[in-house]
N, CA and C atoms as an extended XYZ file, in Angstrom:
537
Properties=species:S:1:pos:R:3:atomname:S:1:resname:S:1:resid:I:1 pbc="F F F"
N       -69.808        7.210      -50.101 N   MET     1
C       -70.614        6.183      -50.727 CA  MET     1
C       -69.728        4.961      -50.975 C   MET     1
N       -70.212        3.820      -50.580 N   ASN     2
C       -69.503        2.565      -50.829 CA  ASN     2
C       -69.898        2.032      -52.194 C   ASN     2
N       -68.901        1.852      -53.042 N   LEU     3
C       -69.140        1.352      -54.392 CA  LEU     3
C       -68.499       -0.004      -54.573 C   LEU     3
N       -69.133       -0.808      -55.411 N   LYS     4
C       -68.533       -2.085      -55.781 CA  LYS     4
C       -68.566       -2.196      -57.296 C   LYS     4
N       -67.485       -2.712      -57.840 N   ILE     5
C       -67.392       -2.897      -59.275 CA  ILE     5
C       -67.718       -4.353      -59.588 C   ILE     5
N       -68.599       -4.526      -60.557 N   ILE     6
C       -69.016       -5.872      -60.947 CA  ILE     6
C       -68.852       -6.010      -62.450 C   ILE     6
N       -68.006       -6.935      -62.869 N   PRO     7
C       -67.839       -7.146      -64.303 CA  PRO     7
C       -69.034       -7.893      -64.888 C   PRO     7
N       -69.634       -7.309      -65.894 N   TYR     8
C       -70.678       -7.999      -66.653 CA  TYR     8
C       -70.007       -8.881      -67.706 C   TYR     8
N       -68.955       -8.333      -68.330 N   ILE     9
C       -68.149       -9.087      -69.284 CA  ILE     9
C       -66.709       -9.030      -68.797 C   ILE     9
N       -66.064      -10.178      -68.763 N   GLU    10
C       -64.649      -10.235      -68.415 CA  GLU    10
C       -64.024      -11.335      -69.260 C   GLU    10
N       -62.869      -11.041      -69.861 N   ASN    11
C       -62.230      -11.968      -70.802 CA  ASN    11
C       -63.184      -12.341      -71.937 C   ASN    11
N       -63.926      -11.354      -72.396 N   LYS    12
C       -64.882      -11.482      -73.513 CA  LYS    12
C       -66.062      -12.405      -73.207 C   LYS    12
N       -66.261      -12.775      -71.947 N   GLN    13
C       -67.333      -13.677      -71.550 CA  GLN    13
C       -68.270      -12.996      -70.553 C   GLN    13
N       -69.564      -13.261      -70.691 N   VAL    14
C       -70.538      -12.739      -69.734 CA  VAL    14
C       -70.338      -13.448      -68.401 C   VAL    14
N       -70.325      -12.672      -67.350 N   ASN    15
C       -70.160      -13.179      -65.990 CA  ASN    15
C       -71.509      -13.727      -65.511 C   ASN    15
N       -71.659      -15.015      -65.508 N   ALA    16
C       -72.933      -15.653      -65.161 CA  ALA    16
C       -73.358      -15.353      -63.725 C   ALA    16
N       -72.400      -15.181      -62.829 N   GLN    17
C       -72.705      -14.948      -61.423 CA  GLN    17
C       -73.513      -13.669      -61.211 C   GLN    17
N       -73.252      -12.630      -62.015 N   HIS    18
C       -73.924      -11.341      -61.837 CA  HIS    18
C       -74.734      -10.929      -63.063 C   HIS    18
N       -75.081      -11.882      -63.890 N   LYS    19
C       -75.746      -11.593      -65.164 CA  LYS    19
C       -77.059      -10.830      -64.970 C   LYS    19
N       -77.902      -11.270      -64.075 N   THR    20
C       -79.217      -10.643      -63.884 CA  THR    20
C       -79.071       -9.206      -63.388 C   THR    20
N       -78.225       -8.989      -62.393 N   LEU    21
C       -78.015       -7.643      -61.857 CA  LEU    21
C       -77.492       -6.705      -62.942 C   LEU    21
N       -76.508       -7.156      -63.694 N   CYS    22
C       -75.912       -6.317      -64.735 CA  CYS    22
C       -76.862       -6.085      -65.902 C   CYS    22
N       -77.611       -7.078      -66.288 N   GLU    23
C       -78.551       -6.885      -67.402 CA  GLU    23
C       -79.703       -5.970      -67.009 C   GLU    23
N       -80.090       -5.982      -65.757 N   THR    24
C       -81.099       -5.033      -65.281 CA  THR    24
C       -80.552       -3.610      -65.393 C   THR    24
N       -79.301       -3.421      -64.996 N   ALA    25
C       -78.666       -2.107      -65.106 CA  ALA    25
C       -78.504       -1.697      -66.564 C   ALA    25
N       -78.154       -2.632      -67.420 N   LEU    26
C       -77.989       -2.357      -68.843 CA  LEU    26
C       -79.302       -1.873      -69.462 C   LEU    26
N       -80.398       -2.521      -69.124 N   HIS    27
C       -81.699       -2.106      -69.663 CA  HIS    27
C       -82.151       -0.762      -69.095 C   HIS    27
N       -81.776       -0.486      -67.855 N   LYS    28
C       -82.058        0.839      -67.286 CA  LYS    28
C       -81.292        1.899      -68.083 C   LYS    28
N       -80.042        1.609      -68.442 N   MET    29
C       -79.236        2.523      -69.241 CA  MET    29
C       -79.914        2.781      -70.585 C   MET    29
N       -80.377        1.740      -71.243 N   TYR    30
C       -81.040        1.884      -72.541 CA  TYR    30
C       -82.237        2.835      -72.444 C   TYR    30
N       -83.016        2.703      -71.368 N   ARG    31
C       -84.201        3.555      -71.194 CA  ARG    31
C       -83.832        4.986      -70.809 C   ARG    31
N       -82.837        5.122      -69.967 N   GLU    32
C       -82.499        6.402      -69.362 CA  GLU    32
C       -81.763        7.350      -70.309 C   GLU    32
N       -81.053        6.852      -71.261 N   CYS    33
C       -80.134        7.683      -72.047 CA  CYS    33
C       -80.783        8.385      -73.235 C   CYS    33
N       -82.063        8.245      -73.436 N   CYS    34
C       -82.701        8.683      -74.687 CA  CYS    34
C       -82.474       10.153      -75.047 C   CYS    34
N       -82.215       11.041      -74.096 N   ASN    35
C       -81.991       12.451      -74.418 CA  ASN    35
C       -80.524       12.866      -74.326 C   ASN    35
N       -79.643       11.908      -74.131 N   ASP    36
C       -78.207       12.209      -74.048 CA  ASP    36
C       -77.630       12.470      -75.434 C   ASP    36
N       -76.533       13.218      -75.474 N   ARG    37
C       -75.890       13.569      -76.740 CA  ARG    37
C       -75.509       12.337      -77.554 C   ARG    37
N       -75.032       11.304      -76.907 N   LEU    38
C       -74.613       10.091      -77.614 CA  LEU    38
C       -75.582        8.931      -77.390 C   LEU    38
N       -76.837        9.244      -77.281 N   ALA    39
C       -77.857        8.220      -77.003 CA  ALA    39
C       -77.821        7.061      -77.987 C   ALA    39
N       -77.491        7.357      -79.253 N   GLU    40
C       -77.485        6.285      -80.252 CA  GLU    40
C       -76.418        5.226      -79.964 C   GLU    40
N       -75.466        5.514      -79.096 N   ASN    41
C       -74.434        4.533      -78.732 CA  ASN    41
C       -74.895        3.535      -77.672 C   ASN    41
N       -76.048        3.789      -77.078 N   TYR    42
C       -76.484        2.988      -75.936 CA  TYR    42
C       -77.785        2.247      -76.223 C   TYR    42
N       -77.713        1.366      -77.184 N   SER    43
C       -78.848        0.491      -77.460 CA  SER    43
C       -78.316       -0.924      -77.587 C   SER    43
N       -79.205       -1.861      -77.581 N   ASP    44
C       -78.817       -3.263      -77.698 CA  ASP    44
C       -77.999       -3.502      -78.969 C   ASP    44
N       -78.304       -2.759      -80.027 N   ASN    45
C       -77.622       -2.950      -81.307 CA  ASN    45
C       -76.318       -2.165      -81.450 C   ASN    45
N       -76.079       -1.174      -80.604 N   THR    46
C       -74.916       -0.305      -80.794 CA  THR    46
C       -73.902       -0.322      -79.644 C   THR    46
N       -74.133       -1.097      -78.639 N   MET    47
C       -73.216       -1.138      -77.489 CA  MET    47
C       -71.892       -1.824      -77.804 C   MET    47
N       -71.868       -2.664      -78.817 N   ARG    48
C       -70.662       -3.420      -79.196 CA  ARG    48
C       -70.154       -4.296      -78.058 C   ARG    48
N       -71.069       -4.871      -77.310 N   LEU    49
C       -70.668       -5.732      -76.201 CA  LEU    49
C       -69.873       -6.939      -76.680 C   LEU    49
N       -70.097       -7.356      -77.919 N   ASN    50
C       -69.342       -8.485      -78.476 CA  ASN    50
C       -67.880       -8.125      -78.759 C   ASN    50
N       -67.538       -6.844      -78.671 N   LYS    51
C       -66.160       -6.380      -78.892 CA  LYS    51
C       -65.454       -6.028      -77.581 C   LYS    51
N       -66.129       -6.251      -76.477 N   MET    52
C       -65.572       -5.847      -75.180 CA  MET    52
C       -64.734       -6.958      -74.556 C   MET    52
N       -63.534       -6.582      -74.150 N   GLU    53
C       -62.712       -7.461      -73.322 CA  GLU    53
C       -63.331       -7.495      -71.918 C   GLU    53
N       -63.805       -6.308      -71.511 N   MET    54
C       -64.486       -6.168      -70.219 CA  MET    54
C       -65.593       -5.128      -70.359 C   MET    54
N       -66.639       -5.306      -69.600 N   TYR    55
C       -67.642       -4.262      -69.442 CA  TYR    55
C       -68.116       -4.367      -68.005 C   TYR    55
N       -67.918       -3.294      -67.241 N   CYS    56
C       -68.179       -3.322      -65.808 CA  CYS    56
C       -69.215       -2.287      -65.406 C   CYS    56
N       -69.931       -2.617      -64.363 N   PHE    57
C       -70.860       -1.688      -63.724 CA  PHE    57
C       -70.357       -1.398      -62.321 C   PHE    57
N       -70.581       -0.180      -61.875 N   LEU    58
C       -70.379        0.173      -60.485 CA  LEU    58
C       -71.755        0.310      -59.864 C   LEU    58
N       -71.904       -0.296      -58.706 N   PHE    59
C       -73.169       -0.241      -57.973 CA  PHE    59
C       -72.921        0.353      -56.605 C   PHE    59
N       -73.942        1.014      -56.071 N   ASP    60
C       -73.835        1.515      -54.702 CA  ASP    60
C       -74.181        0.391      -53.730 C   ASP    60
N       -74.230        0.722      -52.456 N   GLU    61
C       -74.468       -0.297      -51.425 CA  GLU    61
C       -75.873       -0.923      -51.509 C   GLU    61
N       -76.779       -0.285      -52.249 N   ASN    62
C       -78.138       -0.821      -52.433 CA  ASN    62
C       -78.322       -1.470      -53.802 C   ASN    62
N       -77.234       -1.764      -54.477 N   ASN    63
C       -77.244       -2.348      -55.829 CA  ASN    63
C       -77.900       -1.455      -56.873 C   ASN    63
N       -77.835       -0.162      -56.634 N   LYS    64
C       -78.310        0.806      -57.614 CA  LYS    64
C       -77.145        1.115      -58.555 C   LYS    64
N       -77.356        1.013      -59.887 N   PRO    65
C       -76.244        1.258      -60.801 CA  PRO    65
C       -75.807        2.723      -60.785 C   PRO    65
N       -74.495        2.930      -60.705 N   VAL    66
C       -73.894        4.254      -60.644 CA  VAL    66
C       -73.317        4.621      -62.005 C   VAL    66
N       -72.503        3.754      -62.560 N   GLN    67
C       -71.913        3.998      -63.874 CA  GLN    67
C       -71.520        2.672      -64.507 C   GLN    67
N       -71.209        2.759      -65.803 N   ALA    68
C       -70.783        1.589      -66.562 CA  ALA    68
C       -69.690        2.019      -67.527 C   ALA    68
N       -68.836        1.075      -67.867 N   SER    69
C       -67.735        1.389      -68.759 CA  SER    69
C       -67.147        0.110      -69.323 C   SER    69
N       -66.709        0.201      -70.587 N   GLY    70
C       -66.142       -0.970      -71.230 CA  GLY    70
C       -64.705       -0.791      -71.647 C   GLY    70
N       -64.067       -1.913      -71.899 N   CYS    71
C       -62.724       -1.979      -72.471 CA  CYS    71
C       -62.893       -2.696      -73.806 C   CYS    71
N       -62.956       -1.916      -74.864 N   GLN    72
C       -63.288       -2.414      -76.193 CA  GLN    72
C       -62.020       -2.780      -76.963 C   GLN    72
N       -62.015       -3.982      -77.499 N   ILE    73
C       -60.896       -4.441      -78.308 CA  ILE    73
C       -61.007       -3.769      -79.675 C   ILE    73
N       -59.976       -2.988      -80.025 N   LEU    74
C       -59.959       -2.314      -81.319 CA  LEU    74
C       -59.093       -3.059      -82.325 C   LEU    74
N       -58.099       -3.760      -81.839 N   SER    75
C       -57.245       -4.601      -82.685 CA  SER    75
C       -56.597       -5.628      -81.762 C   SER    75
N       -55.791       -6.466      -82.330 N   GLU    76
C       -55.092       -7.479      -81.528 CA  GLU    76
C       -54.210       -6.830      -80.457 C   GLU    76
N       -53.756       -5.610      -80.710 N   ASN    77
C       -52.798       -4.946      -79.821 CA  ASN    77
C       -53.324       -3.706      -79.114 C   ASN    77
N       -54.547       -3.289      -79.433 N   VAL    78
C       -55.068       -2.029      -78.899 CA  VAL    78
C       -56.439       -2.242      -78.265 C   VAL    78
N       -56.591       -1.703      -77.068 N   VAL    79
C       -57.872       -1.727      -76.372 CA  VAL    79
C       -58.202       -0.299      -75.949 C   VAL    79
N       -59.481        0.043      -75.992 N   ARG    80
C       -59.939        1.378      -75.588 CA  ARG    80
C       -60.712        1.266      -74.289 C   ARG    80
N       -60.236        1.988      -73.277 N   ILE    81
C       -60.973        2.033      -72.013 CA  ILE    81
C       -62.045        3.121      -72.111 C   ILE    81
N       -62.975        3.074      -71.208 N   TYR    82
C       -64.093        4.017      -71.162 CA  TYR    82
C       -64.935        3.974      -72.428 C   TYR    82
N       -64.987        2.841      -73.068 N   SER    83
C       -65.864        2.679      -74.217 CA  SER    83
C       -67.288        2.466      -73.703 C   SER    83
N       -68.200        3.161      -74.290 N   ARG    84
C       -69.605        3.132      -73.869 CA  ARG    84
C       -69.733        3.441      -72.379 C   ARG    84
N       -68.971        4.461      -71.991 N   TYR    85
C       -68.992        4.970      -70.618 CA  TYR    85
C       -70.329        5.655      -70.372 C   TYR    85
N       -70.937        5.349      -69.250 N   TYR    86
C       -72.234        5.939      -68.937 CA  TYR    86
C       -72.350        6.145      -67.433 C   TYR    86
N       -72.768        7.334      -67.039 N   VAL    87
C       -73.070        7.619      -65.641 CA  VAL    87
C       -74.582        7.747      -65.536 C   VAL    87
N       -75.162        6.968      -64.656 N   PHE    88
C       -76.609        7.012      -64.468 CA  PHE    88
C       -77.009        8.368      -63.893 C   PHE    88
N       -78.178        8.831      -64.292 N   LYS    89
C       -78.600       10.211      -64.016 CA  LYS    89
C       -78.581       10.580      -62.537 C   LYS    89
N       -78.910        9.653      -61.663 N   ASP    90
C       -78.915        9.954      -60.230 CA  ASP    90
C       -77.529       10.239      -59.672 C   ASP    90
N       -76.492        9.917      -60.431 N   PHE    91
C       -75.125       10.051      -59.929 CA  PHE    91
C       -74.260       11.014      -60.739 C   PHE    91
N       -74.856       11.751      -61.630 N   ARG    92
C       -74.082       12.691      -62.445 CA  ARG    92
C       -73.689       13.910      -61.623 C   ARG    92
N       -72.479       14.418      -61.901 N   THR    93
C       -72.006       15.630      -61.240 CA  THR    93
C       -72.201       16.792      -62.204 C   THR    93
N       -72.175       17.983      -61.681 N   ALA    94
C       -72.290       19.175      -62.517 CA  ALA    94
C       -71.069       19.275      -63.415 C   ALA    94
N       -71.216       19.901      -64.554 N   ASN    95
C       -70.089       20.055      -65.486 CA  ASN    95
C       -68.903       20.774      -64.858 C   ASN    95
N       -69.135       21.517      -63.805 N   THR    96
C       -68.042       22.218      -63.149 CA  THR    96
C       -67.150       21.269      -62.367 C   THR    96
N       -67.605       20.046      -62.151 N   ALA    97
C       -66.835       19.070      -61.363 CA  ALA    97
C       -66.516       17.834      -62.193 C   ALA    97
N       -66.092       18.028      -63.436 N   ARG    98
C       -65.887       16.890      -64.335 CA  ARG    98
C       -64.780       15.948      -63.883 C   ARG    98
N       -63.831       16.434      -63.116 N   LEU    99
C       -62.774       15.556      -62.634 CA  LEU    99
C       -63.125       14.921      -61.299 C   LEU    99
N       -64.259       15.299      -60.777 N   ASP   100
C       -64.766       14.752      -59.532 CA  ASP   100
C       -65.571       13.499      -59.843 C   ASP   100
N       -64.913       12.463      -60.262 N   LYS   101
C       -65.617       11.247      -60.640 CA  LYS   101
C       -66.161       10.547      -59.403 C   LYS   101
N       -67.382       10.104      -59.507 N   THR   102
C       -68.051        9.425      -58.405 CA  THR   102
C       -67.232        8.237      -57.913 C   THR   102
N       -66.603        7.540      -58.836 N   ASP   103
C       -65.886        6.317      -58.457 CA  ASP   103
C       -64.410        6.530      -58.150 C   ASP   103
N       -63.915        7.760      -58.295 N   ASN   104
C       -62.506        8.071      -58.055 CA  ASN   104
C       -61.576        7.121      -58.820 C   ASN   104
N       -61.946        6.813      -60.060 N   PHE   105
C       -61.157        5.975      -60.962 CA  PHE   105
C       -61.019        4.531      -60.490 C   PHE   105
N       -61.979        4.064      -59.728 N   LEU   106
C       -62.012        2.668      -59.294 CA  LEU   106
C       -62.018        1.725      -60.494 C   LEU   106
N       -62.702        2.123      -61.561 N   ASP   107
C       -62.775        1.265      -62.753 CA  ASP   107
C       -61.404        1.082      -63.392 C   ASP   107
N       -60.589        2.133      -63.446 N   ILE   108
C       -59.239        2.014      -64.005 CA  ILE   108
C       -58.385        1.109      -63.120 C   ILE   108
N       -58.465        1.291      -61.817 N   ASP   109
C       -57.704        0.435      -60.902 CA  ASP   109
C       -58.059       -1.032      -61.096 C   ASP   109
N       -59.311       -1.300      -61.382 N   TYR   110
C       -59.758       -2.675      -61.564 CA  TYR   110
C       -59.358       -3.228      -62.941 C   TYR   110
N       -59.541       -2.428      -63.976 N   CYS   111
C       -59.376       -2.918      -65.347 CA  CYS   111
C       -57.936       -2.956      -65.856 C   CYS   111
N       -57.157       -1.928      -65.592 N   LEU   112
C       -55.820       -1.848      -66.200 CA  LEU   112
C       -54.948       -3.081      -65.961 C   LEU   112
N       -54.882       -3.619      -64.757 N   PRO   113
C       -54.047       -4.808      -64.573 CA  PRO   113
C       -54.510       -6.005      -65.410 C   PRO   113
N       -55.769       -6.039      -65.760 N   LYS   114
C       -56.324       -7.145      -66.549 CA  LYS   114
C       -56.136       -6.938      -68.058 C   LYS   114
N       -55.583       -5.791      -68.435 N   LEU   115
C       -55.410       -5.470      -69.852 CA  LEU   115
C       -53.944       -5.506      -70.282 C   LEU   115
N       -53.092       -6.076      -69.476 N   GLU   116
C       -51.654       -6.063      -69.753 CA  GLU   116
C       -51.275       -6.766      -71.052 C   GLU   116
N       -52.126       -7.629      -71.573 N   LYS   117
C       -51.790       -8.310      -72.833 CA  LYS   117
C       -51.875       -7.379      -74.039 C   LYS   117
N       -52.476       -6.204      -73.856 N   PHE   118
C       -52.570       -5.215      -74.934 CA  PHE   118
C       -51.416       -4.227      -74.800 C   PHE   118
N       -50.535       -4.133      -75.811 N   PRO   119
C       -49.404       -3.215      -75.701 CA  PRO   119
C       -49.795       -1.732      -75.738 C   PRO   119
N       -50.989       -1.422      -76.255 N   LEU   120
C       -51.438       -0.030      -76.305 CA  LEU   120
C       -52.848        0.058      -75.747 C   LEU   120
N       -53.009        0.920      -74.757 N   ILE   121
C       -54.310        1.175      -74.142 CA  ILE   121
C       -54.636        2.634      -74.405 C   ILE   121
N       -55.821        2.885      -74.962 N   ILE   122
C       -56.200        4.257      -75.289 CA  ILE   122
C       -57.521        4.628      -74.631 C   ILE   122
N       -57.724        5.920      -74.578 N   CYS   123
C       -59.006        6.523      -74.246 CA  CYS   123
C       -59.220        7.553      -75.346 C   CYS   123
N       -60.437        7.730      -75.813 N   SER   124
C       -60.649        8.679      -76.908 CA  SER   124
C       -61.828        9.593      -76.620 C   SER   124
N       -61.757       10.764      -77.247 N   ARG   125
C       -62.834       11.766      -77.142 CA  ARG   125
C       -63.022       12.415      -78.496 C   ARG   125
N       -64.261       12.719      -78.821 N   ASP   126
C       -64.533       13.387      -80.098 CA  ASP   126
C       -64.411       14.900      -79.992 C   ASP   126
N       -64.388       15.417      -78.781 N   LYS   127
C       -64.223       16.864      -78.606 CA  LYS   127
C       -62.740       17.172      -78.507 C   LYS   127
N       -62.359       18.144      -77.773 N   SER   128
C       -60.951       18.547      -77.682 CA  SER   128
C       -60.171       17.639      -76.719 C   SER   128
N       -58.840       17.692      -76.771 N   PRO   129
C       -58.020       16.925      -75.832 CA  PRO   129
C       -57.843       17.617      -74.480 C   PRO   129
N       -58.509       18.741      -74.270 N   SER   130
C       -58.302       19.505      -73.032 CA  SER   130
C       -58.665       18.698      -71.777 C   SER   130
N       -59.648       17.820      -71.869 N   PHE   131
C       -60.004       16.990      -70.724 CA  PHE   131
C       -58.835       16.079      -70.339 C   PHE   131
N       -58.140       15.543      -71.342 N   PHE   132
C       -56.977       14.698      -71.073 CA  PHE   132
C       -55.868       15.503      -70.410 C   PHE   132
N       -55.674       16.742      -70.846 N   LYS   133
C       -54.657       17.608      -70.240 CA  LYS   133
C       -54.981       17.854      -68.769 C   LYS   133
N       -56.252       18.072      -68.481 N   LYS   134
C       -56.673       18.295      -67.095 CA  LYS   134
C       -56.470       17.041      -66.250 C   LYS   134
N       -56.803       15.885      -66.830 N   LEU   135
C       -56.599       14.631      -66.094 CA  LEU   135
C       -55.132       14.440      -65.737 C   LEU   135
N       -54.285       14.636      -66.710 N   LYS   136
C       -52.848       14.436      -66.510 CA  LYS   136
C       -52.302       15.396      -65.454 C   LYS   136
N       -52.782       16.627      -65.466 N   LYS   137
C       -52.297       17.644      -64.533 CA  LYS   137
C       -52.852       17.434      -63.121 C   LYS   137
N       -54.127       17.145      -63.015 N   THR   138
C       -54.761       17.090      -61.693 CA  THR   138
C       -54.750       15.706      -61.052 C   THR   138
N       -54.529       14.662      -61.841 N   ARG   139
C       -54.529       13.307      -61.284 CA  ARG   139
C       -53.287       12.524      -61.703 C   ARG   139
N       -52.092       13.063      -61.422 N   PRO   140
C       -50.864       12.387      -61.856 CA  PRO   140
C       -50.690       10.998      -61.236 C   PRO   140
N       -51.273       10.773      -60.076 N   GLU   141
C       -51.156        9.456      -59.448 CA  GLU   141
C       -51.835        8.365      -60.275 C   GLU   141
N       -52.765        8.764      -61.125 N   VAL   142
C       -53.462        7.822      -61.994 CA  VAL   142
C       -52.893        7.872      -63.409 C   VAL   142
N       -52.568        9.066      -63.901 N   PHE   143
C       -52.267        9.241      -65.320 CA  PHE   143
C       -50.841        9.687      -65.637 C   PHE   143
N       -49.889        9.491      -64.743 N   SER   144
C       -48.525        9.945      -65.016 CA  SER   144
C       -47.902        9.258      -66.228 C   SER   144
N       -48.263        8.029      -66.500 N   SER   145
C       -47.675        7.305      -67.642 CA  SER   145
C       -48.497        7.458      -68.925 C   SER   145
N       -49.517        8.288      -68.897 N   TRP   146
C       -50.374        8.501      -70.064 CA  TRP   146
C       -49.887        9.708      -70.861 C   TRP   146
N       -50.149        9.675      -72.184 N   HIS   147
C       -49.730       10.744      -73.089 CA  HIS   147
C       -50.886       11.121      -74.011 C   HIS   147
N       -50.827       12.334      -74.509 N   ILE   148
C       -51.828       12.799      -75.468 CA  ILE   148
C       -51.231       12.693      -76.858 C   ILE   148
N       -51.910       11.977      -77.737 N   TYR   149
C       -51.424       11.841      -79.112 CA  TYR   149
C       -51.450       13.228      -79.755 C   TYR   149
N       -50.427       13.584      -80.552 N   PRO   150
C       -50.289       14.968      -81.018 CA  PRO   150
C       -51.337       15.448      -82.011 C   PRO   150
N       -52.069       14.541      -82.631 N   SER   151
C       -53.088       14.981      -83.585 CA  SER   151
C       -54.325       14.098      -83.477 C   SER   151
N       -55.409       14.649      -83.948 N   GLU   152
C       -56.664       13.906      -84.003 CA  GLU   152
C       -56.514       12.797      -85.051 C   GLU   152
N       -57.139       11.635      -84.805 N   ILE   153
C       -57.092       10.555      -85.794 CA  ILE   153
C       -58.514       10.193      -86.214 C   ILE   153
N       -58.616        9.579      -87.365 N   GLU   154
C       -59.895        9.011      -87.793 CA  GLU   154
C       -59.894        7.574      -87.275 C   GLU   154
N       -60.566        7.367      -86.183 N   LEU   155
C       -60.509        6.119      -85.435 CA  LEU   155
C       -61.430        5.064      -86.031 C   LEU   155
N       -60.875        4.133      -86.747 N   MET   156
C       -61.533        2.919      -87.227 CA  MET   156
C       -62.632        3.124      -88.276 C   MET   156
N       -63.478        4.106      -88.095 N   TRP   157
C       -64.634        4.284      -88.962 CA  TRP   157
C       -64.589        5.655      -89.637 C   TRP   157
N       -65.185        5.729      -90.775 N   ARG   158
C       -65.233        6.979      -91.534 CA  ARG   158
C       -65.895        8.080      -90.721 C   ARG   158
N       -65.286        9.244      -90.721 N   ASN   159
C       -65.777       10.440      -90.017 CA  ASN   159
C       -65.862       10.271      -88.502 C   ASN   159
N       -65.080        9.368      -87.954 N   ASN   160
C       -65.023        9.177      -86.501 CA  ASN   160
C       -63.700        9.759      -85.996 C   ASN   160
N       -63.614       11.079      -85.982 N   PHE   161
C       -62.386       11.755      -85.586 CA  PHE   161
C       -62.333       11.853      -84.068 C   PHE   161
N       -61.184       11.428      -83.524 N   GLN   162
C       -61.037       11.333      -82.076 CA  GLN   162
C       -59.668       11.845      -81.643 C   GLN   162
N       -59.641       12.397      -80.436 N   HIS   163
C       -58.391       12.733      -79.760 CA  HIS   163
C       -58.053       11.530      -78.892 C   HIS   163
N       -56.774       11.212      -78.808 N   ILE   164
C       -56.344        9.982      -78.157 CA  ILE   164
C       -55.454       10.278      -76.955 C   ILE   164
N       -55.760        9.619      -75.861 N   PHE   165
C       -54.981        9.621      -74.628 CA  PHE   165
C       -54.512        8.183      -74.484 C   PHE   165
N       -53.227        7.952      -74.281 N   TYR   166
C       -52.748        6.573      -74.346 CA  TYR   166
C       -51.648        6.280      -73.347 C   TYR   166
N       -51.479        4.995      -73.106 N   THR   167
C       -50.342        4.478      -72.369 CA  THR   167
C       -49.889        3.215      -73.092 C   THR   167
N       -48.590        3.033      -73.154 N   GLY   168
C       -48.058        1.867      -73.848 CA  GLY   168
C       -47.346        2.247      -75.129 C   GLY   168
N       -47.260        1.291      -76.041 N   ASP   169
C       -46.494        1.431      -77.280 CA  ASP   169
C       -47.332        2.098      -78.371 C   ASP   169
N       -47.103        3.380      -78.577 N   VAL   170
C       -47.904        4.184      -79.504 CA  VAL   170
C       -47.739        3.749      -80.963 C   VAL   170
N       -46.728        2.965      -81.284 N   THR   171
C       -46.566        2.535      -82.682 CA  THR   171
C       -47.758        1.702      -83.149 C   THR   171
N       -48.493        1.113      -82.233 N   TYR   172
C       -49.676        0.324      -82.605 CA  TYR   172
C       -50.867        1.189      -83.012 C   TYR   172
N       -50.744        2.493      -82.892 N   ILE   173
C       -51.838        3.394      -83.266 CA  ILE   173
C       -52.220        3.209      -84.732 C   ILE   173
N       -51.266        2.828      -85.547 N   GLU   174
C       -51.536        2.624      -86.984 CA  GLU   174
C       -52.611        1.563      -87.196 C   GLU   174
N       -52.739        0.619      -86.285 N   GLU   175
C       -53.732       -0.449      -86.425 CA  GLU   175
C       -55.166        0.052      -86.304 C   GLU   175
N       -55.344        1.229      -85.729 N   ILE   176
C       -56.716        1.690      -85.478 CA  ILE   176
C       -57.080        2.956      -86.258 C   ILE   176
N       -56.174        3.407      -87.105 N   ILE   177
C       -56.480        4.567      -87.945 CA  ILE   177
C       -57.194        4.079      -89.204 C   ILE   177
N       -58.299        4.716      -89.511 N   LYS   178
C       -59.067        4.382      -90.707 CA  LYS   178
C       -58.186        4.540      -91.940 C   LYS   178
N       -58.118        3.499      -92.753 N   LYS   179
C       -57.287        3.523      -93.964 CA  LYS   179
C       -58.111        3.973      -95.150 C   LYS   179
C-alpha cells in the first residue's frame, strides 16, 4: 500500500494547503471512534489540537485516511509523540500483530527531525511498559536510542498515570510530572 503523510498542523499552524482533506479525516475520526476505549479523547473539545506542534494524517493512494497522530507540546522542553494516535477502522490490525504497523513508522521518520528543538521526546502509555520493551527489542533500527523510564509517572494531570518511553535528556521529565 502506498501511503502519504500529510501534516494538518505543522509548527503549531494549520496547513492551509491540505486543510479540507485533513478536516474531513478528522471528522470521520470523531464519528468512527465512539466505541473505542479512549473515545473521549477524540472529540473537537478533547483533541488538544491547540497544543500540537504537529498533527499528521496518513492517507492511502485514494486519499482514504489510514491513521493520525500528533506531537503534543507538554512543556517548553518536552514533546509527546503519538498523542491522540488513531488508526481508522478499515486499517486496524489484529492485536496479535501490534508491531505490524500499517505505516512502518513513517510518521516517526517524518516527525522526529522536525522536533529537534525539544531536548526530550516521549511516548506514553497508561497500561504497562511491555509494548515499549517489544518495540525496543524488535525494531532497534527505529528505537535504539529510546529508553523506558524506570517508574510510572503522574503525567501533567491528576490521576493520569503513564509509562514513559523517551529519547533525549531525561532530566526534563520533572517538567511534566504532576506537582
